[in-house]
N, C-alpha and C positions, 0 to 999 in steps of 0.2 A: 470536443475542443481540447487539445492537449494543454498541459501547463506550460511547456516550453517548446518553442520552435528554434532549432539550432541551424543557422544558415552557414554553410561551408562552401566558400568559393575554391575552385581547384584549378591549378595550372602547373603542370610539370612537377607533380608531387607524388608520383607513383611509388616511390620508395618509402614515403611516410604516411600515405593515405590510409592504409589499413589500420595502422596503430591509432590514427586520429579517430576514425569511425568506430573502432572497437571501444575506445575510451568513452564514447557517448552511448552506444547501444548496449554496452555491458554494464551500465550503471544499475544499481539496485533500484533507483527511482525510474520507473518505466514509462511514465506519462510524458513522452517526449516525441517530437517528430524531427527528422533531419531533412532540410532542404539543401541538397547538394547541387551546386552549379558548376558544370563542366565548362570552363571558359575557353572552349575550343582548344583544349590541351593537346599537344602533338604526341604525347606519350600514352601510356596505358591507363591514365587516370579515369577516363570516361568509361572504359570497360570494367574497371574495378567498381565504380559507382553503380553501374547496371547490375553487376553481380550481387552487391549488397541489397539493392532494391528488390531483386528477384526473390531473395530469401527473408527479407524483413519488411513488412508493410509500412513500417514507420519511416522508411527512407523514400524520398521522392527526388528524382533526378531531372535537372534541366540541362539540356545540351545547347549551348549557344553556337550560332552559325559562324561567328567570328570572335576573335579575342578582343575583349573590351576593357580589360584591366580589373584590378581588385575591387574598386569602388562600385563600378557599374555592374559587376558580377553579383555583388551583394544586393544591389537594387533589383536585379532580376529575380532574386529569391524572396524579396519582401512581399509582393502581392500574393504569393502562395502560402505564406505563413498564417497558420490558424491559431497558434498558441497564445496564451495569456501574456507570455513574456518572450522577448526575442533575445537570443544569444548569437553572437558572431564569433565563429571559431575558425581561425586560419588552419588550412589543411595539413600543415606540418606541426601543429601544436596538439596538445591532448588535455582532456579534462582529467582531474585527479579522481581516484576512487572515492565514491560518496559525495562528490561535488554537487550533483543535482539534488540529492536529498537535503543537503545542507542549505542550498539556495532556496528550495521549496519551503523548508522550515522557517528560514529567516524572512522570506516574503510573507508568509502567513503571520509571523510574529509582528511584523511592521505594517500589516494591513495593506499589502500591495502598493508600495511606493512607485513613483514614476521611474526611478533608477535605483538599482542596487549595485554598489561598487564592491568588488571582492578582490582578494589578494591573488598573487601569482608568484611563481618562482622561475628563474631562468635555468634551463637545463642545457649544459654545454656538450658539444660533440665529443669532448674527451672524457665525459662522464661526471663532471662536477655539477653541483646544483647550488644556486644562490637565491635566497629569498629577496623579494623586493626590498630595497634598502629603506624605503619610506613606509614600511609596514606599520610603524608606530602611529602614523596618521589614522589608520583604520582602528587600531587598538584603543586609541584615545578619543574616538568619535562618540557622540551621544548614543545611548541605547535605542532611542527612537529615531525619528526622521528629522531632517533639517533641510535648509536651502544652502546653495553655494554662498550666498551673502552672509548667512549665519555662521558658516564654517568654511572660509575661503581656502583653508589648507588643503581641502579635498582636491583643488585644482593643481596642487603641487605634484600629485601622483602622475605617473606616465599617462599622457593624454592620448590614449588609444581606445579603439572601439571594443576590444575583446575582453577587457577586465570589468565588464558591466553587464547587467541584465536590464532590459528596457521593457516597460509596460507597453504592449503593442498599441493599445488605444491612445496612449500618450504620443507615441511616434506618429500614428496616423493623424491625430488631431493637429499636430504642428507641421505635418508634411515633410518630416526630415528624410533626406536622401543623401547619397554619396555623390560627390562630383567626380569627374574623370581626373586622371593624372596621379602623380606622386603626392604623398602627404594628404591623402584623402580623408584620413581620420580627423584632421584638424578642423575643417568646417562642419564636421558632424559633432564632434565631442564638445567643443566649446558652446555652440548653440544649445545642445541637449542639456548640458550641465547648468547653464545659466537660466534655462527655461523651466527646469524641473521644480515643481512646487514641493515635492517630498523626495528626499534622497536618503537612502539607508546604506549601511555598510555591513559587510560580513568579513570578520577578521579570520579568514581561513584561506589557505592556498587551494584554489579551485582549478587552476590552469597551470600547465607547464609550458612555458614559452621557449621553444626550441631555438638555440643559438647555433646556427650552422657554421661549419668550418670556414666557408667562404662568405658568410654573412647573408643578410636578406637583400631584397631588391634595392633597399635604400642605401646599401653599401656599394652599389654598382656605379662606376664612373659614367656619368651621362649628363647631357644638358637638361634632362627632365627634372633635375633638382631645382631648376628655375620655377617649377610648378608651385613651390612653396609660397611664392609671392602671390600668385593667383588665389591660393587657398586662404591666405590671410585677408585678401581683398573680400572674399566671400564672408569671412567672419565679421569684418567691419561693416559690410553691407547689412548683415543680419542685425547687428547691434544698432546701426543707424535707423533701421526701420522700426525699432522698438524703443521709444524714449525712456521707458522704465529701466532699460539696461545701460543708459548713458554713463552711469557711474563706473562701469567696468572698462571704459575706454583706456584709462591710464594703465591698468593692469595688462590688458591685451596688447597695448602699444609696447610695453616693456617685454612681454612674452615674445612678441613677434620679432623684435630686435635680437633678443637672446637666441631664439631658435635659428634665425637666418645666419647669425654670426657663427653659431655652432656648425651649421651645414658648411659654411665657408672654410672653417678651420679644419674640417675632417680631410685627411689627405687622399681619401679614396672616393670622394663624391664628385668633384668637378675637374675637368681637364684644366691644367695650368693656364692654358690660353683663355679660358672662360672666367677665371676668378675675378679679374678686374671688372668685367661686365656684371657679374653677380653682385659684387660689392656695390657698384653704382645703383643697380636696381633696388638693392636693399635700402640704401641711403635715401633714394627717392620715396620709397614706400614709408620709411621711417618719418621723413619730413611731412609727407602728405597726410599722415594720420596722427601727427603729434597733437595731443590735447592742448587746448589753450592754456598758456602760462606754464606748461610743463618744460622741464629741462632734462637733458640727458645726464645720466649718472653712471659712474663706474665705467665698465668696459664699453657701454653703449656710446660713450663720448666719441669713439672713433668714427661713428657714422656721421658726425658733423664735419669731418675733414675729408680729404681725398684718399684714394687707394694707396698712393705712395706713403702717406702718413700712417695708414693702417699697417703697411708692411714694415715700416720703420719701428712702429710701436711693438709689433709682434717679434721682430728680430731683437729689438732692445729688451723685450721681456724675456726672450730665450737667453740672451746674454746675461741679464740680471740673475736669472734662475741658475745658470751655470756658475756664475761668480758666487752666488749664495751657497750652492752645493760645495764648491771648493772651500769656501770659508768654514762651512760646517765640518768638512773633513779635516781641515787644519785644526779647528778648535777641538775636535774629538781626539785627534792624535796628541795634541798638547795636554788635553785633559787626562788621557790615559797615562802619559808620562808623569804628570803631576800626581795622579792617584797612586801609581805604582811607587813613586818615591815616598809619598805620604804614608802608604801602607807599610813600606819597608821600615820607615821611622817608628811607627807604632808597634811593629812586630818586635822591636827591640825592648819594648817595655814589658813588664811582667803581666801575665794573665790575671784577670780578676776572678778569684775562685768562686764567687757567689753569683756571677753573671751568667744567665741562661738566655740564649737567643732562640726564639720559637718562630716557626713558619709552617703553613699548611696550604696545600693545593696552590702552589705558586703564588704565595703571599696574599691569598684572598681574605684571610682574617682568622679569628679564633674558631677553629674547626677541627674535627676528627680526633685522632689519637693525641696529637700535640696539645689540643685544647684540654683533653682530660688530664694529661700530665701536668699542665699549667695549673689547673684548678686544684689538683692534689698537692702541688708544691706550695701554693698559697696557703693551704690549710695546714699541711704537715711541716713545712719548712719556710715560714714567712720571712726568714732572713735572706732567702734567695731573691735576687733581683731578676724577674722575668720580663723580657722585652720582646714584643711581637714585631715581625717585619710585615708590613701591610702595604700593598701596592696602591690601592685606591681607597683612602680613608673615608671618602664621602659615601661610596657605595657600601663599604663595610659597616659604616655607622648606620646607614639606612636599614641594613639587614640585621643589625644588632650583633655585628661580628667584631667590634672593637673590644679590647680588654676592659672590663668595667673597673674604673679607678686604677688602671694600670698603664704601662708605657707601651708606645708603639713607635716605629721608625719607618720612614720611607726607604725602599731599596735604592742603592746607588748614591745616596746623599753622603756628605762628609761624616755626619753623625753615625750613619749606618756603617761606614767603613771603619770608624773608630771602634764601634761596638763589636764588629766582626773580628777586628784585630785583637781585641782584649778578652772576648768571652771565653770562659772555660768550658761551657757546654752548649751544644747545638742540638735542637730537637726539631725534626722535620719528617713529613710523610712523603715528600718527593726530594729530589736532589737539590742541593744548593747550587748557585751559579758556577759555571766552569772556571771563571777567573778567581773565585774565592779560594785562597790558599788555606791549607790546614796547618796550624801552628803545632809544633811538638807540645804535648801536654794537654791540648784541648781534646774534648771528648764529643764525638758525633754519635747521636742516637737516632737511628733510622727506624721509623715505625711501620713503614710500608702502607699499603692501601687495602689490606685485608688478606685473606687466604687465597692463594693462587690456584685457579683451575686452568686458565689458559697460559700458554707459553709467555715467559718474561725474559728480559735481559739477554744473555748470550744465547739462550735457546732459540731466540728469534732469528738467529743467523741462518737457520735452515728454512725460514718462512719468509721469503722476500716480500710477499704481499702484505703480511701482517706487520712487517717492520718498515713499511713505506713511510718515509719522512723521519725515521729515527736513525740517529747515528749511534749504533750500539757501542763501538769502541770508546767514543767520548762518554757515553753513559757509564761505562765501566770505569773510566778514569775518575768520574765524579764519585762513583761508589767506593773507590779506593780510600776515600776519607772516612768511611763508616768505621766506628769502633764497635757499636752494638747494633744488632739486627733483631728487632722484637718478633717473637713468634707466639702463636696461640696454639700450635700443635706441632707434632713431629713431622707431619707432611710438609708444612711450611718451612721448617728448619732445613729439611733435605733439599727442597726446591730452591730456596734462596742461596744456599751454598753452592748449588750447581749452576743456577742462572747468573749469579754474581760471584765469579771466582776471584774474590778479593780477600783481604786479611781481617775481616771483621769477626766478631764472636756472636753466636746466636744466644739470645737471652730469652729463656722460657718464662716470660712475664705474663703472657696473655695479651689481648688487645685492649688498651686502656679505654677506648671509646665504648667497648662492650660492657664495661662495668655496670652501666645503668640497665642493661638488658638481663644480666644474670640475676635470677631470683625475682624478676619483675612481677608485679601483681596485676590483675585484670584492670584495675582502675587507674593505673599509672598513666595511661594515655588519654584520660578524660579531658584534660585541659587542651591538649592538642586537637582532639576531636571537636571540641567546642569552637576553637579558633578556625578550624577548617570548615565549619558549618555542617558537620555530620550529625544527623538527628540522633538523639539518645536511643539506645536500644538497637541500633542498626548493626548488622554484621558487616565488618569492613574488610573488603578484599583489596589487598595491596598488589598491584601489578607493576613489576620492576624489570623491564627488558634491558638487555645489554646491547652493545653495538656489534656490528658484523664487519669482519675484515674482507669479506668477499663482495662488498658493495662500497663503491667510493662514497665517502661521506659517512658511512657506518650505519645509516638508518634503513632498516627493513621492517615494514609494518607487518608483523606476523599475526596480529590479532586485530579484528575490528572492534575497537573499544566501545563504540556505541552499541553494537550488537551484544557484546558481553554484558554491558551495564543493563540492557533490556532483558537479557536472558536470566540475569541474577534475580530479577523481580523485586517486589516490594520488600522493605525491611533490610535491604542491602545497599551499601555504598561502595562504588568502585573508586579506588584511589590509584592514580597512575604517577609513577616517578620514573622519568627517563634517565638514562645514563648521563652523567654530567657533560660528557663530550658532545651530546646531542642537544643540550639545553638551548644553545644559541643558534642552532641551525633551523632548517625548514621543517624538522620533525613536528614541532608543536604547531606550526602554522598549517599543517596538513589536516587539521581537524581538532587536535587536542584542546587548543585554547578556546575554540568555539564551543566545544562540548562542555568545557568547564564553565564558560559564561552562562550557558543555558541550564546549568545545574544537572546535566546528565551524569557527570562524574566530577571528581576532584583532581585537579592537576597539582600535584605536590612537588613538581620538579624543582621549584625555587625555594622550597623549605630548606633552610640552611642546615638543620640538624637531622640527618637521616635516622638517627636513633629514635628521635621523637616520632617520626612517621611510622617506624616499625612498632613502637609502643602503642600507637593508636589503632593498629590493625589486628584482625583476628586470624588471618591466613595470608600467606605470601604466595603469589603466583609469579614465577620467574622462569627464564630460560636458562641462561648460563652465567648469570650475574653473581659476582662474589658476595653479594648481599646475603645469599642463602646461608653462608657460613656464619655470618653474624646473627642472622635471624634465628638460627637454630638454638642460640642461647636462651631465647624466650620460651622454648619448648612449646611452640604453637605450630599448627600444621603448615606444611609447605607443599605446593604442587609444582612439579617441574614440567614446563611445556616445551617439549623437545622435537618440534616438527621438522627442524632442519639440522639435527644433530650431526649428520654425516658431513654436510657442507661446512658447518661451523668448525668441527674438529679438524677437517682437512685443511681449511684455509688458515686458521689461527694456530692450531696445534694445542693439544691439551695434555695434562699430566695424568689423568685417569678418566675412565668412562663413567661420568656421573649418572648416566642413565642406567648403568648396571649396579651402581651403589648410591641410589638416590636418597634425598632427605624426606621423601614422601612419594605419593603416587606420581606417575609419569603419564602425560598425555602426548599423543603423536599427531593429533589433528584437532581442529577446533571443536568438532562434535564430541570427542572424548573429553576435552577440557570442560565443556558446558555440562556434560553428564556428571562429571565428578563434582562440580560445584553445586549443581541444582539438586542432586540426589542426596547430598550430605555425606557421601563416602570420603570426601576430603579429610574428614576427621574421624575415620573409623579406626579399628584396632590395628589394621595393617599399616595405616599411616603412622600411628604411634610407634609401632615396632621399627619401621624404617627410620623414623626420626631419632629414636633412641640410639640406634647403631651409628647414625651419622653424627650425632652430638658427641658420643663417646670418642669418636675419631678426631673430629675437627674442633671441638670446644674443650680440648683436653686441659689446657692451662688457663682457661677463662674461669676465674673463681670470684670475680667481683672486686679484686684487689690489685688489678694490673697497674693502674695509674700510680697508686701509692708504692707499689713494688718497684716501679721504675725510679721514682723519686728516692726511695730509701736505699735501694741497692746500687743503682747505676750512677746516681748523682751524689748522694750523701755517703755512699760507700759502706752502708751498714750490712755487711755480708751475712750476718746471722739473723736478719730481720724476718719475722714470721707474722702473718696477718693475725691481729688480736683474736678474732672470733674462731680462728682455726688452730690457734696455738695449743690449746688443751688436747684436741682430738688428733692433731697432726695431719689432718686431711683438708681437702679443698672445701670451699663453701658451697654455694648453690649452683655451681656449674654443672658439668656433665657427669660428675661423680667419680672421676678417676683421681688417683692420688698424684700430687705434684712431687717429683723428685726433690729432695731437700736441697741439692746443689743448684736447682734451677733458680732459686731466689738469691743466690750469692752474687757478689760483685765480680767474681772471676769471669773471664771471657770464655763462656761455655760453647762447645761445638759438639756435633754428633760423632766426631771421630774419637 
């Protein structure tokens, strides 16, 4: 008996069917059968199914003599299913890699619930991917099982059949089947979810829901959309036959009204001549099933009147929305004029010489190089008034990213504009907004986001794919405001002056955020390890992949993290930190969050201070992330996983071949990576030799005093300042060992020319 029976109904899907079947049969979890139902498809779908059945005994094909529709095609597969759990997969959708293993593990963990609800992502015909917008419902659900009554939010999810696994005995016991017609998921899903005694969730994207260019069958203009009324009649009949479910009637009554009005409002569902009839049928259904004493609320009140009133309300709503949009446009234009006049007035007032405005990562909070400069300024120059620009103070406060006992201001507010007009110094690791003018005499210090390997700025003009969504000329206009560009090495100095052909001066200060890494000791990351739940004595492998420009969305899963964690074996902890641009997308939902929950690995993507994560690790595994240049300051091993170097270099553009001048051993496939890490060769003499050369080149100006150097030389103007501990010897501190040119610490605007 297989663990899973996957029922796949097929009709006119020959262009997508192979991808669908491969996504199931190619899973690492093999204990599965596929019941494929050819719904008398007029194309080559049936032949494709027979081909797969001939070469894989796990595939069983049913050829129906006539087309019966999606629901009854699923019913045809039900009696043949022998698995413990049923999955229904539409033949143009796909399972994600590792989905069945994750489902099997979660089912075992929750002792085989009646229903397991999992996450999905919409994949669009133009290449985009968007995770289920209500994924938080899964993330916030209990660890164990529950009922719909105990957690009704579970019914807010898309009520479809394919985002759940069903215990087959539970389905058989209740005799659940699919009715004919459109919206066949409705009288299946509501009865199933309301009847389930044990529901569990899996916060992982297990299915890609394909969004076709011309939509699915429910986007077809047809009278068959009237079927939605019959489907809800079936739902109410089910509830009426079970007195214990009577309390759900108000909820279902509201859901029915909302669903039907949504169908009516869609421009592509019903012929215009049928809309009045559909409205009246909906109103009759709404009245017939109204619970005693219930009143219609909100938009549902339109069902108590006639179709003419409904049209007037919709037209009135459109008119109101258009008037509101016009009013917003007028207010914005007036606001811009007022702000411009207000800014011009304050621009006539003198600059405040001790006022420093800080921002990092588009106003996220106290982070990165600006944070290190801010802390150094508070210690070395307490007379300076440092104010942070913070976009979302609540989120920043929750993450500990507001300045302790310091000032912050919201962008765009009158107070922000006053401070921006009067500040003498600006420190940021990204550009300030386009409309923010630079006053003569003010000093803009740009810290960047690390040492560049990939093309940046004007160099992206030759890489149309890499600059997708970027306005390079406007980016350079914003860079025209820079006075100082901080660099940690001569490579960065040359790159920034090429990529940003502006009038700034390169300041050989080092990277302020790396001060904590220079000369760090083994125990410096102990507190972070404890907070992350890493057992004492474990070897910590930090895996930090970057984004890819050759894939829309940037996420390409180059390593199976669960496999790597298993191959590392006892005494090791795998810590994963995704690129910040991937943190809010589907990358984490594809398995990372679930592996973190189960303790297979640690997801450190949300850790605000990447320096702390680096301190907590023993070795860095990365591909082409700029994190390697910072990590080299720790003088700890680095492994470069470069299995797609050619594609990455061609699509993004790179300044040098890092695989030829690597910071450590290079792996070209997963097997090589696993051998490096399990054999211990990741920390051998060759690794140390490569790392030493890499550090000498790219940690050249990092000596542990970068933040104070910025404060002393670029803000306070102490041109002859020298780090106290290096003053006697005249050399760098605990960095890569190279001597810093004396003029690099001065207040002059230094360049490589």
